[in-house]
Each structure stands twice: as C-alpha cells, then as structure tokens.
VOGU-3710 file (C-alpha; in Angstrom, 3 decimals, decimal comma):
1> mdnlpqelid> 133,411/94,054/69,036  130,605/91,514/68,771  132,540/89,131/71,020  132,972/91,553/73,890  130,867/90,693/76,957  127,988/93,076/77,670  129,403/93,853/81,117  132,631/95,165/79,593  130,760/97,254/77,027  128,633/98,726/79,832
11> rissfldpgd> 131,779/99,563/81,755  133,364/101,290/78,768  130,194/103,247/78,011  129,869/104,461/81,589  132,953/106,666/81,060  131,649/108,345/77,886  129,892/111,705/77,752  126,519/112,017/75,936  128,142/113,143/72,668  130,472/110,159/72,529
21> lsntltvsyq> 127,690/107,794/73,546  125,633/108,892/70,545  128,543/107,893/68,287  128,440/104,330/69,622  124,767/103,729/68,824  125,563/102,166/65,442  128,657/100,196/66,470  126,625/97,181/67,539  123,408/96,215/69,265  125,350/95,700/72,493
31> fqlaaerhcq> 126,749/99,226/72,320  123,273/100,574/71,567  121,968/98,964/74,751  124,830/100,406/76,779  124,400/103,870/75,258  120,698/103,909/76,112  121,456/102,875/79,660  124,111/105,502/80,317  122,901/108,483/78,287  120,195/109,253/80,900
41> aynsfalhsg> 117,790/110,250/78,124  115,274/107,716/79,421  115,764/108,274/83,147  112,961/110,803/83,549  109,785/111,974/81,873  107,438/114,886/82,569  103,917/114,216/81,312  101,713/117,215/80,555  98,051/117,357/79,587  98,578/118,029/75,888
51> deskkqllnt> 98,338/115,354/73,213  101,947/115,937/72,103  103,279/115,061/75,543  101,276/111,838/75,589  102,500/110,906/72,097  106,083/111,510/73,170  105,666/109,161/76,143  104,241/106,426/73,918  106,845/106,867/71,171  109,720/106,773/73,646
61> fsehprrfsy> 108,838/103,566/75,467  106,178/101,592/73,554  108,459/100,123/70,883  111,427/99,631/73,208  110,310/97,944/76,458  113,905/97,738/77,685  113,972/101,525/78,000  111,305/101,275/80,665  113,826/99,643/83,006  115,916/102,842/82,804
71> lrdvvlytel> 113,021/105,085/83,811  113,453/106,451/87,335  111,428/109,664/87,650  107,989/110,524/86,270  106,204/113,819/86,943  102,522/114,315/86,133  101,359/117,864/85,419  97,697/118,606/84,810  96,982/121,866/83,023  93,259/122,553/82,919
81> pdlrvrkrrk> 92,054/124,410/79,796  93,058/128,074/79,920  90,411/130,646/80,761  91,040/133,621/78,492  89,277/136,644/77,129  91,211/136,357/73,865  91,770/133,113/71,979  95,212/132,001/70,922  95,730/130,196/67,646  95,693/126,373/67,575
91> tkdvvvslee> 94,801/126,028/71,241  91,916/124,632/73,262  91,429/127,723/75,393  88,082/128,438/77,002  87,268/131,899/75,641  84,842/133,917/77,723  83,007/137,205/77,696  83,715/139,261/80,801  80,108/140,415/80,857  78,727/136,888/80,758
101> lacresqeel> 81,292/135,036/82,887  80,089/134,193/86,392  82,386/135,187/89,244  82,125/131,763/90,820  82,756/128,270/89,495  79,570/126,309/88,910  79,043/122,704/89,959  79,313/121,707/86,295  82,752/123,313/86,073  83,919/121,605/89,252
111> dandefftkh> 82,731/118,236/87,936  84,511/118,870/84,638  87,765/119,631/86,481  87,491/116,351/88,404  86,900/114,442/85,167  89,829/116,150/83,436  92,211/115,324/86,287  90,920/111,747/86,562  91,301/111,143/82,825  94,897/112,353/82,921
121> vlflfetlkr> 95,853/110,198/85,929  94,145/107,170/84,380  96,068/107,639/81,123  99,377/107,653/82,998  98,532/104,591/85,076  97,262/102,572/82,118  100,296/103,541/80,036  102,790/102,645/82,761  100,962/99,362/83,253  101,400/98,492/79,560
131> fedaareqgh> 105,085/99,376/79,727  105,499/97,361/82,920  103,857/94,261/81,433  105,819/94,508/78,170  109,121/94,886/80,013  108,370/91,878/82,187  107,474/89,728/79,160  110,876/90,503/77,634  112,727/89,628/80,811  113,418/93,144/82,024
141> gpgrialtiv> 112,933/94,196/85,622  109,666/95,687/86,902  111,254/99,119/87,252  111,836/101,421/90,202  110,017/104,666/89,513  109,624/107,744/91,693  106,283/109,277/90,699  105,402/112,903/91,413  101,847/114,152/90,940  101,482/117,929/90,898
151> apdrhvdtei> 98,190/119,644/91,739  96,291/120,785/88,624  96,564/124,412/87,640  94,886/126,714/85,175  95,780/129,940/83,422  93,205/132,659/84,093  93,660/136,041/82,426  94,228/138,842/84,908  91,275/140,778/83,448  88,963/138,119/84,869
161> clhrrytswr> 87,415/138,609/88,321  89,677/137,860/91,279  87,066/135,421/92,599  88,170/133,143/89,764  91,804/133,164/90,752  91,468/131,499/94,166  89,620/128,349/95,037  88,551/126,503/98,175  86,975/123,589/96,345  89,000/120,379/96,195
171> thllrpvslp> 89,863/118,470/93,045  88,967/114,782/93,315  90,167/111,579/91,710  87,009/109,842/90,499  86,565/106,067/90,276  89,964/105,207/91,849  89,245/101,468/91,685  89,560/101,731/87,896  93,284/102,478/88,204  95,496/99,477/87,388
181> tlrcirslrv> 97,977/98,192/89,941  101,541/99,403/89,372  104,403/97,451/90,916  106,987/99,746/89,363  106,169/102,690/91,663  108,531/102,647/94,630  108,229/106,306/95,643  105,246/108,671/95,462  105,264/112,417/95,996  102,079/114,483/95,796
191> eggdqqdpid> 102,469/118,249/95,582  99,220/119,727/96,801  99,981/123,132/95,369  100,359/126,587/96,809  98,061/129,358/95,710  100,097/132,458/94,985  100,373/135,271/97,492  97,331/137,528/97,116  99,480/140,600/97,531  100,519/139,977/93,898
201> hdeidtvvck> 96,938/139,680/92,669  97,498/142,038/89,733  100,101/139,634/88,366  98,468/136,315/89,209  97,337/134,453/86,121  97,512/130,888/87,449  94,981/129,131/89,648  96,446/126,231/91,627  93,825/123,677/92,595  93,586/122,139/96,029
211> ldlrlicdli> 93,646/118,333/96,081  91,290/116,259/98,191  93,302/114,475/100,890  91,785/111,073/100,170  93,869/111,093/96,975  96,723/109,770/99,133  94,788/106,603/99,977  93,363/106,203/96,479  96,835/106,221/94,937  98,898/104,139/97,343
221> trmpelenls> 96,394/101,269/97,332  97,302/100,808/93,635  101,048/100,646/94,414  101,780/97,377/96,259  105,592/97,848/96,156  105,593/101,451/97,407  108,404/102,221/99,858  108,412/106,014/100,255  105,551/108,508/100,423  105,641/112,302/100,455
231> wvgggdewtp> 102,917/114,960/100,496  103,376/118,733/100,534  100,613/121,328/100,612  97,872/122,706/102,822  99,519/125,895/104,029  97,167/127,913/101,861  94,178/126,668/103,872  94,866/129,599/106,201  94,193/133,256/105,436  97,260/135,318/106,459
241> ssrsaaiahy> 96,403/138,051/108,946  98,715/140,515/107,220  96,227/140,998/104,400  93,556/143,651/104,027  89,856/142,861/104,422  89,398/143,078/100,651  92,179/140,629/99,871  90,986/138,351/102,692  87,560/138,234/101,037  88,913/137,048/97,696
251> yqnyegprrd> 91,492/134,782/99,315  89,010/133,310/101,795  89,474/129,645/102,538  86,052/128,222/103,265  85,735/125,850/106,195  83,368/123,336/104,576  85,654/121,884/101,876  88,552/121,921/104,327  86,652/119,890/106,937  85,271/117,508/104,299
261> srhhfaeala> 88,702/116,790/102,834  90,051/115,690/106,222  87,046/113,435/106,761  87,344/111,992/103,241  90,883/110,852/104,045  89,675/109,075/107,187  86,806/107,408/105,344  89,069/106,167/102,549  91,723/104,840/104,918  89,158/102,834/106,887
271> tatlpkslrn> 88,755/100,423/103,950  92,158/100,799/102,278  94,720/98,030/101,950  98,062/99,727/102,452  101,227/98,450/100,762  103,187/96,324/103,220  106,432/97,635/101,758  105,726/101,244/102,810  108,302/102,226/105,423  109,035/105,932/105,066
281> aslnflcpld> 106,598/108,839/104,943  106,989/112,610/104,995  103,575/114,269/105,122  103,637/118,055/105,278  100,063/119,311/105,496  101,205/122,842/106,443  103,311/123,798/103,434  104,296/126,577/103,028  104,580/126,915/106,778  104,552/130,710/106,947
291> hseetdqrgn> 101,024/130,820/105,483  99,657/128,630/108,273  101,607/130,438/111,005  100,873/134,098/110,386  97,175/134,079/111,180  95,055/136,292/113,414  95,364/134,493/116,744  92,622/136,561/118,379  89,720/134,983/116,567  87,683/131,846/117,013
301> lpnlilpssr> 88,505/128,801/114,915  86,302/126,239/113,160  85,680/122,848/114,714  86,872/120,497/111,965  86,104/117,377/114,021  82,311/117,409/114,184  80,148/115,424/113,762  82,670/112,911/115,146  82,463/112,386/118,915  85,706/110,378/119,143
311> gdpfssalra> 88,244/113,034/118,372  89,612/114,141/115,041  88,976/111,538/112,307  91,957/112,784/110,319  94,390/112,491/113,252  93,045/109,043/114,142  93,449/107,898/110,547  97,060/109,083/110,463  97,740/107,066/113,622  96,443/103,917/111,944
321> fahqhrrlnl> 98,243/104,762/108,717  101,644/105,066/110,420  101,732/101,816/112,376  104,162/100,011/110,038  106,533/102,882/109,269  110,218/103,027/110,074  110,585/106,775/109,549  107,760/109,284/109,846  107,885/113,052/109,454  104,614/114,935/109,981
331> rvlsdstlfw> 103,585/118,583/109,857  99,959/118,652/110,755  96,966/120,237/112,469  96,109/117,446/114,896  94,725/116,471/118,269  95,764/113,810/120,780  94,175/110,989/118,765  97,156/111,238/116,444  98,923/109,237/119,154  96,274/107,596/121,360
341> plepaadaps> 92,546/106,863/120,870  89,957/108,507/123,115  87,964/105,314/123,676  89,080/103,655/126,940  88,414/100,193/125,518  90,351/100,760/122,295  93,474/98,754/121,567  96,774/100,445/122,351  98,446/101,834/119,220  101,266/99,767/117,784
351> wpnledlhvy> 104,170/101,367/115,910  106,650/98,487/116,338  109,120/99,455/113,594  109,376/103,201/114,125  112,943/104,464/114,496  112,667/108,145/113,588  109,585/110,224/114,439  109,298/113,959/113,893  105,997/115,758/114,424  105,467/119,455/113,896
361> fhnaspagtw> 102,051/120,328/115,312  100,195/123,538/114,570  99,583/125,527/117,755  95,856/125,323/117,082  93,899/122,079/117,195  91,313/120,704/114,736  88,688/121,114/117,472  89,095/124,886/117,142  91,019/125,346/120,391  94,559/126,619/120,914
371> yfqgpegegs> 97,478/124,827/122,559  99,000/128,175/123,560  97,839/131,472/125,054  99,266/134,929/125,681  101,949/135,425/128,374  99,316/136,564/130,903  96,569/134,162/129,808  95,282/136,296/126,937  93,161/134,347/124,473  92,578/131,382/126,767
381> qtspyavtte> 88,787/131,528/126,495  88,187/131,551/122,736  85,355/129,297/121,579  85,319/127,195/118,400  82,414/127,390/115,989  80,681/124,627/114,074  81,078/124,247/110,312  77,688/124,731/108,654  76,269/124,422/105,163  76,824/128,163/104,753
391> myppladndd> 80,592/127,718/104,926  81,134/126,630/101,331  82,025/128,820/98,351  78,988/130,055/96,422  78,277/128,234/93,176  76,796/131,324/91,549  77,110/135,100/91,659  75,682/136,842/94,710  75,188/140,338/96,086  78,109/140,108/98,507
401> drdwdlwtse> 80,556/139,333/95,705  79,169/142,148/93,581  79,530/144,587/96,483  83,197/143,669/96,940  83,854/143,940/93,209  82,307/147,403/93,187  84,186/148,476/96,308  87,602/147,327/95,047  87,033/148,825/91,596  86,643/152,227/93,261
411> agydedggvs> 88,825/152,034/96,385  91,390/149,373/95,504  92,522/146,541/97,749  94,160/148,478/100,612  97,245/146,313/100,307  98,809/147,862/103,405  95,957/146,614/105,589  95,959/143,616/107,883  96,812/143,083/111,527  99,709/141,986/113,709
421> acfrvspler> 98,048/139,567/116,086  100,464/136,765/116,970  100,743/136,536/120,744  100,318/132,880/121,792  103,664/132,069/123,393  102,687/130,334/126,685  101,335/126,770/126,988  97,583/126,485/127,555  97,848/123,358/129,647  94,243/122,200/129,628
431> fllpfltafv> 94,637/121,521/125,890  98,379/120,961/125,539  98,864/118,432/128,355  96,445/115,815/126,924  98,312/116,115/123,614  101,714/115,600/125,259  100,386/112,785/127,445  99,005/110,915/124,438  102,350/111,238/122,696  104,380/109,928/125,596
441> ktaeqmsrlr> 102,017/106,964/126,172  102,567/105,848/122,599  106,290/106,647/122,459  106,911/104,503/125,559  105,847/101,481/123,498  108,054/102,225/120,474  110,729/99,631/121,113  112,950/100,688/118,208  112,670/104,460/118,563  116,024/106,163/118,085
451> ryslwttllw> 115,108/109,825/117,620  112,028/111,977/117,938  111,002/115,612/117,985  107,631/117,101/118,891  107,542/120,825/118,273  105,784/123,898/116,960  106,447/127,544/116,085  105,640/130,441/118,413  105,281/133,910/116,896  105,412/137,174/118,840
461> nphdveevdl> 103,951/140,166/117,009  101,051/141,386/119,215  100,771/145,067/118,278  97,078/144,797/117,350  96,063/142,660/120,344  94,273/144,935/122,809  94,640/142,496/125,713  98,441/142,598/125,458  99,528/145,940/126,902  102,294/148,076/125,459
471> lqittrsfkr> 104,562/147,371/128,431  104,597/143,664/127,625  105,276/144,347/123,961  108,343/146,447/124,761  109,748/144,514/127,726  109,074/140,882/126,855  112,127/139,177/125,403  110,255/136,854/123,074  111,763/136,348/119,656  109,770/137,190/116,575
481> rsgwgiayaa> 109,767/133,492/115,624  110,885/130,613/117,847  110,737/126,859/118,078  109,022/125,276/121,100  109,255/121,559/121,687  110,935/118,404/122,914  113,590/116,274/121,233  115,175/112,904/122,016  118,179/110,953/120,796  119,080/107,417/121,814
491> sgtqgfegep> 122,639/106,502/122,698  124,906/106,316/119,689  122,858/108,736/117,586  123,327/112,324/116,441  122,139/114,799/119,073  119,746/117,719/118,866  122,517/120,279/119,187  126,244/120,008/118,761  128,713/119,308/116,019  127,783/117,047/113,065
501> gevssmrriw> 128,571/113,446/113,858  128,699/114,066/117,598  127,106/111,169/119,482  126,705/110,178/123,116  126,756/106,910/125,022  123,597/107,980/126,883  120,017/108,735/125,994  119,297/112,467/125,849  116,172/114,651/126,065  116,113/118,331/125,167
511> wktgawrpdr> 113,331/120,456/126,668  113,268/123,524/124,421  110,151/124,835/126,127  111,240/128,186/127,508  110,302/128,669/131,151  107,684/125,910/131,029  108,462/122,603/132,740  106,498/119,342/132,838  105,208/118,121/136,176  106,927/115,187/137,854
521> elngqfqkig> 104,525/112,562/136,498  104,736/113,685/132,876  108,484/114,144/133,126  108,813/110,619/134,475  106,875/109,247/131,531  109,147/111,017/129,058  112,168/109,603/130,878  110,905/106,075/130,179  110,952/106,546/126,408  113,776/104,434/125,000
531> ayngsdliey> 114,677/102,917/128,378  115,215/99,599/126,597  118,263/101,340/125,076  119,877/101,868/128,472  118,848/103,454/131,753  121,377/106,312/131,657  119,741/109,584/130,650  120,729/113,237/130,362  118,082/115,965/130,239  118,746/119,458/128,964
541> ygnneggdel> 116,487/122,385/129,856  116,487/125,843/128,307  119,284/127,076/126,090  122,973/126,287/126,171  123,675/129,240/128,473  121,199/128,031/131,094  118,512/130,569/130,253  114,912/130,062/129,192  115,173/131,645/125,758  113,665/129,514/123,006
551> vettvferfe> 115,711/128,268/120,061  115,485/129,207/116,416  113,168/127,000/114,390  116,108/126,018/112,198  117,525/123,971/115,090  114,480/121,692/115,049  114,493/121,604/111,252  118,111/120,438/111,156  117,313/117,701/113,659  114,389/116,536/111,511
561> n> 116,620/116,214/108,479
//
C-alpha cells in the first residue's frame, strides 16, 4: 500500500462513500490524505458568534493546514446578544425589565452593535489569513473560497415593544483597513437581510439588521483575487401599502439612514482599489422584490440624491464600479447616471468587457420622481421632498411612540387595513426617456455585448386611487403584474422567447413595452447596439400574437438567468 502512487489512491478513494472512507483513515498517511479530500467534511464551515463555533473552526484547520485547501464555502452568521425578559441558563442574554426598557435603540446600543459585528468579521478574516499563510508555507494552494456574510440578527422576545423589532438604522463595519488581505476569497455573497412581514408581528422574535451599503467596498478591497460578487437585500426599505396605519408606523423605514447608506457607498468607492480579477456581479438591491413593488404610488417620494447636484451618487458609483465586468445583473433604484454622467465634459463611460447586462430598474427614481404614470396621466405631477434631520429614527422614547403603543394596546393593529394604489402603467416620458437615452448611449459602445435586458414591473391595482375612475378599473385589460422592458440578443445567442437552445443568425431586439413605441431617433440608436456583430436585425414589438399586451415578469427573469 505504501508504494501506491497518491494519484491512484485518490482515484480509489473517490469511489468510496463516507462510511468506507472513514475505514481507510488508518491504512496509511496517503489514504488519510485521500479520505480527507473526498469525505467533504472540510468543504464548508458555518461560523456563528458563539465561542464554541470559533473553537471548532480553529480545531478543524489550525493543526492541519492541508485541510484548508479543501475548504470551499464559508458562511458568517452574526447573532447579537438576545434581548429577553427572562434569562436562560448559561447564556449571555441581555435581560431587561419591560418597565425600564426604552422603546427605541440608543446611540450606545447602535455603537455596540457595530463593534460586535466588526469584531466577528475581523476574527474570521484574521483566522482565514493564518490558515492561508500556513497552507502556503507547507506547499498547499491558496484556496478557492466562496464567502457568504449574512446580516446580523437578534432575538427579541415578543413581549417587548414592537418598536424594538424593526430597525431603519444600518449596521456598519468599523475600521475596515484593519482587515487583512485574503487571496483565498474568490466569491463573495452578502445577504443584506429581510425584516419579517409585519403582518406576523405577534410571532416575530427576530430582528434582522440592515447593512450599510459601503460594506461592499470595504470587503472587496481586501480580496485581490475576487472573481464573483453578489448582494441581496434592500426590499425592506419600502413600506408595503397593504398594511394598516398602525403597522406602517412600527414598520416605518426612515429616509435618513436610507439616503446616507447610498451616499456612503459612493464615498467609499471613490477611493477604493477594486480587485482586477472581478468579472461577474449580481447586485440585487430590491430583494425581496414584492416589498419594493407594492407601495402606495399616489404619494410623494424622498429625494435621495441631495445634496448632490450631479445626479445620484449611488448610481454614478455603480457605473464606475462596473467598468471591468464581463457579466452584470442589477436590480436597483437608479437614475440615468447609472449609464452616463450628467456633466457634458465628463469622459464617456467604458465597459469594454461586458458581454451580459441585465438591469431591473424600480419604476421610481432616487430623485423622488416616477418613470411611469396612470393610463390617463394620473400621478404625473407628484413632487419629491427633501430628506431632513427629522427623518431619522428617534434615539429615545417620545410622545408619538407612546400614543401608538396606547392606541394599539386598546384597538389592535387593524391588520385588514391598507390601500390598493398601484396604477402607474404608462411611461412618463419626461423622466423615462433620459434614462433610456443614457442606456443606449453607453450600450452602443459595448463592443462585446451579447445580451441585455432593461426592464421593470408594472402593477395594476388602483381601487383606492380617486383619479382612476371605476370605468377604467373594469375595462382596462392591464394584468395585475407585468414586465415592461427591452431585451436584446446578438446572433448565435439564446433569444428572449422561444425554445431552450434556440438561436438566430441575426441580432434581435424585443420591445415588450405594451402600446408604447420609441421615436425614430431613439429607435435608431437602439438598432446600433451590437452592430459590430452584423448589420442584420430583427425587431419584435408587442406579444407573439401581435397585440400590445405585456408579458409576465417570469419571461424577463428567465432571460436574465
């Protein structure tokens, strides 16, 4: 056995199930190595906040650096100390008195949460760095790890005030420059969390923290070999319109932290050195999508751009961030600067490597305007409002909170309340056309572009919109939920519709825009996209039967994937 080559032993071991592999551990050192490689016991690790989880990580890999080369998936969970009214044995719960506990988080508590999260991330990075260095010293590879970081959460007893079970404040990574550089991280996924549906408030005992968006920049600058990036979250920044006034109060998403988080990302990216190896990104800032869709479309929206005078800083930063990507999938609240800068003297954007581009844009803009209006122009004149210092969660108890607590203790939460106010199904061209024009100007210069989609969701549920008369509600043929947008496939690629694997020898554009059509100039610009791939072009308008009915959103989603 000792004379068998390692390659043959590896081959033999690859056919054994875990039980048989364990029986080979003592045959020889060579069989032990093969068993460790193929048993998959060291392929993944989930790190939690407790000391036992940290000890397990150290015990598994510290004494055996070779095992680090088998590690493929690491997930970081951060569980903030539980907030309970009764202490459990042998735990580090924060035990509170309901009479003395403030309804709102104090600044000291917010700072402590940031420190707790930072300490946990730093431990993981420093530990992986030690493993990486030890493996390299023994001649093992640097590793290829997919790291997932999950938004911190916290158990909060249901007896505690509902104000404590939702949060608008962001959790921050402090002192990011103190993180060591990790060459072993090839893929990063950040799960921004999803606060639970407030309709289940009686059962909610977990608070999911919102992460500050600059975390993306702070992390990837410490990962010089990163190839793939994913972010999901942000859908809970919107208050669903189908909720009662009482639930909307407790579930309120304050504008101040939301605006600041977008600006923090832009500020961090301005000085960040991005990994040159990064080629693929999927950034979903509207997840879960239904939370960001089903809002009251009658009301005014906050201007999340100010004090910037050059468009949305967040959209502009994403444009700069994406210039080296090969594949980019975005779901985002954005303006035209996502594609083209507002300054006339600015350099033209350069995305020279982009092959696949899919952008889902929210039908509102960060400036507080809407890209769509009602079928007869309803809602075309709404005005955005500025974000002020009053639009942050209170840091202490106040009379308004006490009034709501008293009201709900006597009258309940009126869980059947809410409105049906989704009516924006027609393009509002004075805002939509600049967005489309910016896209097409940039896409014309993407010399490797093979496929793109630019789309959004239109909802039709206008029963509580006074401007939309009953006749329209009953006679309009709008679907409850539809996809509106444009898609493109170069010759030799899978099309937007059709059978799997079906390709064409021509470029194709699909205008899934209902009855709306671009003017001749804009249409001509879209026709130029991908012209380097051949001049022949087919354009499809409406649905497959020649009508103007919009498609299901799943059609766009399949094309994205």
